[in-house]
N, C-alpha and C positions, 0 to 999 in steps of 0.2 A: 060725577066725583069718581066713581068706580071704573069709569073707563082711563081715565088718568092716570088713578093709580096702577090699573095692570101694564098700561104705556110703559107708566116711569119703571116697573118691576121685571117686564121685558126688555128693556134699554136698558138696564143695570145687570141682568144675566148677563144679554149681548157682551157687555161690557168686562165682565169677569169672565167669560170664555173667553175672549178675546185677548186677553191679560196674563189667562193662563197657557194659553198658544203661544204668545208672543216667548213666554218665560220658558215655556218649554223646548220651543226651536233655539232660543241662544244656550239654553244648557246642552241641549246636542250638539248641538256647533261647535260648543267650546269642548266638549269632552271629544269628539271625533278631534279636535285641533289638539287635545294633549294628550291623546293615543298616535297620532299618526309622528309626533314630534320624537324623534329616537332620543334614546337617555345617553347621557356622556357615560363613561367608565364608571368617572366618580359618582355620579347618580346612581347606578348599578349598585354598586359595591354598599353605599351607605342607604341604598332601599331595604337592602336585606335584614327583618329583624332577628336579629340574633335570642330574643327573649324567646321568639313561637318556633327558630327554627336554625339552632344551634346546630354547626357542624357534630354529626354521629361519631366520627373515626379521626385519629392523628392527622392521617392524608387528609381529609377533608378540611381539616383544622388550618393545615399550612398551608394548602392552595388555595384557602379564603384568604389567608393573610399574605400569601405573595401577590394575590389581587390588590390588596391595599397599599401591600410595598410598590406596585407597578403604577396605582393612581401618586402613591406619594412624590415617586421621582420622575413624574414624568416635569418635563420642561413646561408646561401649560396650568397647573396647581395655583389656585389662587393659596393667599392667604388662610382666607375660611376655610378651604376645602382641605387644607393642610391640618389644621385645627381638627376639624370635627371625622379626619383620617385615623387620628393620634388618636384621638378620640376610643374610635373603632376599634384599633388595634389592640388597647389597652383593654377592651371586652374580652379580648384572646386571653390575656395574661393572666397566670395563678396569681395568687393573693401574697404568694412571698417572694415574685416581681413586682408586681405591684407598692408593694411595700417598701422595698429598697429604689424606687424610682418616683417619688410623689410628683404630680401631676405639672406641678411648675417647671418643676428643672425638668421634665420630661420636655415639654413642650419647647422649651429651649433649647437642648439638644438635639430635639429632634429636625424643627427649623435650621439651625445652625450647620446639621449634616446635612438635609436636603439642600441647601442652600452652597454649600460646597462642592455638591454632586453637579449640580446646575453648573456652578460657573468653571467646572472640568467640561462641560458638554458632555456627560457621560447619560446613557441611556441603557437602559434595561432591554433587550431585546429579545430574550428568551429565557424562559422559568420550567424545568421539569424536577417534579417533585415526584421520590423514587414512587413505583405499586406497593400497593398495600402488602404484597408477600414479603416486601425488604424492610419493614418495618418493625425494629428490634424491642420487643414488649420485655418486662422487666418487672420486680418486685422487689423493693429498698424499705425500711423502716415502717413497714406497714402501707404504703403506696402503690400504688401499681405505675409505669413509668413506660413509655415509649418514646422513640430513638428512630428518628427519620433523617434523611439525606436531601438537601435540595440544591442542582446545580441553576444559576444562575449565568448567562452570557451579556454582559455588558462592555456596550460599545464606549470606545471614548476616542474620540477624533475617529481617525481610519482602523485603530487596533481592537480586536475582538477581546476582551477579558476572560476566561471560564472561572468560575469563583464557585467552590462547594462549602456550601452550609448544613450544619448539623444541626436538630433542634430537638430539645429535649422538652417531651410533653406530660406533664401530670394529670391524673385525674382526679378531680377536687370532689368533694363531699357527697356533689348532685350526680356524680358519674360522668361528668362532663370533660372533656379532653384539653387542657388549659398549657399554654406553653410555658415550662419552669426556664429557661435558659435558651440559649444556641454560643455555639463556636464554629470557626475554621474546619473546614472538615482532617485537614492537615493534624491539628492537635487533640482530635477525640480518637480514640481507640475503641471500638465495636467491640462488644462481649467484653472488658473489660475496665479498670476504673477508667476516668477521665482524669 
């Protein structure tokens, strides 16, 4: 009886070791496959955890925002990605900008804007965010503000259009720079009232 119990125990242990070995092999293989699959631009943008890795400067906020925009306006963006990217962009917005743009209407306007961009066969070919030394900072009404320009090259057919946007950011109560608004650079007078 003792020999039988020993044999059964040894067989069960070998089976257990075999199952654990197969599981480890399959887990490692799936990890290797996942690491060898390159992330898409959308996945890279959405992968960033803003609760732990929020951009530290106005320039970094706008650089990340322009990455979101490039993904939003890419010709192959799906509706689900569009929704996720829109939510991610809103994480960069100031509380007042969010209050003025409720989520439902924001998503509707964003989808319409992206659809129009795609219908006109436009593509963002290049984005240049001003250097850190070109950030205009000032205080108003007890808040810290930063103004930074961003140049976009947008192809429409064979025509390359240059667009300059000036972003206004406001530092919130957590000392994070949030997008307060933006306007065409032709409408903004740096160093004075807008």
